[in-house]
N, C-alpha and C positions, 0 to 999 in steps of 0.2 A: 734648404731651409728646414729647421727642425720642427717636429710636431708641436713642441711647446711654443715656439715663436708664432706658428700659424694660429694656435689657439688664442694667444694674446692679441694678435692683430684682429681676429674676428671679434673678440670681446670689445676692443677699443672701437671698432666700427659700429658695434651694436650700441654702445653708450653714446657715441656721436649721433647716431640715427635717432635714438630715444630723445636726446636733447632737442633735436630739431622738431620732433613730433610733439613733444610736450610743451614746447615754448609757448604756443598760442594759449594753452590751458593755464599757464602761469600768469599770463597777462589778462586783464579784464577785457571782455568782449567790447568791441567798438561801440561808442555811444551812437545813438541814432538808428540802430538796427531795429527793424520791426520784429514781431514775434517769430517770424521765419527767417529773418535775415542773417542771424548770427551763425547759423549752421546750414550745411547742405541739405539736411533732412533730420527730422526728429519724430519719435513716437514708435508705434508698433503696428505691424500689419499681420499679426498672427504668424502662421507657418510660412507666409510669403514675405516676411520682413526683409530677407536678404536676397530675394530674387531680383533680377533686372526687370524693370518695368518701364523703361524709357525715361526715368527721372533719376536724379542724383541718389546715391545710396543713403541709407539712414545713418547719419553721423552720430546720433545719440539715440539709443534704444535699449530698453530693458528686455526685449525679446531675446530668446536664445535660438540658435539654428535648430530647426526641427529634425529629429531623427527619423529613421524609416518607420513604417507602420508597425513593424514588429516590436518596436520599443514604445508604443503607446501614442505616437503622433504628437509632437510638440512638447516644448519644455514648459516649466511652471509659469513663466512670465508670458509665454505665447498663449497659454490656455486661460490666463487670469488677467486680462488687460485692465479690469476694473480695480485690481489690487496693487498694480505696479506703482501707482503714485505714492503709496505709503513708503515704499522703499526709496523711490525717487526723491521724496521730500527729505528723508533722513540723510541720504548721501549728499543731496544738494545743499542741505544746511551745513554739513561738515566742510564741503569743498568751497562753497560760495557764500556762506553765511556772513562772512566778514568778521572782524574783530580778531583777538588773539587766538581764541580756540578754533575759529574757522580756519585761519591760516595754518595753525599748528597741525590740525588733523588733515588738512589738505596736503601739507608737505609730507606728513608721515605716510599718507595713502600713496602719494606719488613715489616715495622712496621704496615702499613695499612692492609696488608694481615693477620698478626698475630692478630691485633685488631679486624678485622672482624670475624675471626674464634672464638676468645674468646667470642665475643658478641653473635655469633650464638649458641655456646654451652650453655651459660648462659640462653639464651631464651629457648633453648630446655629443659634444666633441670628445668627451672622456670615455666613451665606450658604450653609450646608451644606444646600441645598434638594434636594428630590426632582427627579431629572431628568425633564423634561417635554417634550412636543412640542405646540406650539400652546396651551400653558397647561393641558393636561390630563395626568394620569398616563399612563405608557405602557400600563399595564394596570390597569383598575379592580379586577379580581379578584385581582391578584397577591398582595396581603397576606393575603387570606382563604384562598386555595387551600391553603397548607401546613398550616394548622390543621385543615382539613377532611380532609386525607389523612394526618394524622400517624400514624406507626407506633405501635401499642400492643400488639403481641404477638397471640398466638392463644389464644382462650379454651379451657380444658381442664377436665376433670373430676377432682376429687380426692375420695377416698372417706372412709368413717368411720375407717379406719385412720390416715389423714393427720390428721383432726381430733383423734383421740386423741393422736397425736404432738405436735400443737400444745399440747394441754392439759398433757402431760407436760413439754414445753419450758417452758411458763409457770411451772409449779411449780418446776422445776429452776433457772430463772433467778432467780426470786424468792428461793429458798433461798440460792443462791450470792451474790447481791447482799447479803443480810442478813449473810452471813459475811465479806463483803469478799474473796471468793475469785476473783481474776482468772484463775487457772489453770483453774478449772472453767468460768468464763464464756467463756474462749477457745474451748472446745469447743462452745459453744452459740450464739455470735454471729458475724456477719460481721466482718471486720477493722474496717470503718468503725464499726459499733456498739460494738465493743470499745474503740475509741479514745474514744468519747463516755463510756462507762461509766468507763473508767480516768481520764479527765479529771475527771469528777464526784467520783470517790473521792479523787483528789489534792486537789481544791479543798476537800472536806470535811476531809481530814486536815490541810491547812494552816490550817484554822480551828479545829482541835482538836475536831471533832465527828464523829459516825458515825451514819448513817441505818440503822435496824434495821427489818426487815420479817419478821414471823413470823405463824403461825396463818393462812396463806393459804387461803381457801375460794373456789374458782371457782364462781360462781353461773351464768354463762352463757358459752358458747363457740359462736358462730354464724359459719359460713363465709359471706363476702360476695362474693368473686370469686377466680378462679384463672386463670392464663394462663401461656404459655411464650414465651420469646424465645431462639431458637437452642437451646442445650443447657441453658438455665436454666429452671426452673419456679418460679413465684411463687404465693402464696396469701395472702389477707388474711382475718382473722377478728376479729369483734367480741368482746372479752373483758370480762366484768364480774365483779368479785370483791370480797371483803372481806378485810381483813388488819389486824393491829396494825402500824401504820406510824408510827414516831416517831424523833426524833433526840435523842441525848444527847451529853454531853461525853465524849470518849474517856477510858476508865479509871474512869468513874463509874457508879454504880448509878442507874437511873432514879428510885429513891426518895430519893436523896441531895438535899439542898437545893441548888437552882440547877443540877442536873445536866441536867434536861429542857429542851431547846431548843425543840422543837415536837412536835406530835402528842400522842397519849395512849396509854400502854402498856397501858391496861385496856379502852379502848373501840375496837372495830374501826372502821376507816374504809372507805368504799366507793369503788371506782374503776371507771372504764369507759374502755377504750382500744381502738384499732384496732391490731392487731399484724400485720405482714406478714412472711412467711417465704419463704426461697429455698433451692433445692437444685439441684445438677446432677443430671441424670437418673440414677437409680440410687443417688444419694447420700443423705445425711442432711439433714433440714431444719435451717436456722439462722435465728435472728431477724435480719431485715433492716431493719425500721423499726417505730417506735412513734408513734402519733398520738393526741392527746387527743380525746375525744368530748364 
């Protein structure tokens, strides 16, 4: 088999894989998903955004993998969780805003990603080899060293008062979501999370449906880790609760024929998620990430 044939086979395999990977993003998210239901996880956990913590990885995040301490500890988005919503709103409006321009920019953005990856693979197969000396890498441990020294903040202690604040936030966010109250959510979420919630509400509205959450009963709230990065403090807690979680057509009563889209307005559903909160020292906690468990 020639080198050229091998290159094109790899290229075709890449295009096929990208098609499978991008297909869900080209279709609208399923109606009836609650704010955490459409993705395995969303938001940012600072320098620990991509660490395994017993929950699903963040499927949507504006955090960047944190480099080692020698490079300053954390990327721009990791260190500025209160600003990421500005970028999230802009990108979300292009990809999911709807209408001609929303679909046009979403399609161009997808094509740019595919083109970049194809270009990268061709460069890799065409001779972009690792610089070597005498046929061996310059440093056998060079690739592993940054991962071992990766900055992940400093562990701290948060008390019962903070855990109570997390429980109150959980209840307030669920209530505001059920009412579709973005003004209230703005006071409870980081800008990045607010952009995701707003996007989901807009998607539901465009489909003529509304997700309703009521009768929330928090069964368990257990702190799993807490740390600080500069003047920011993070804490993750495992949340388990029951609630009436269902989706109906806007303007219809759940009991009306054909009004119920998903869920059951009479039988509580159980959910378990990892919620991460962030605050500046001396400030109020805000929801920074949600991960499915």
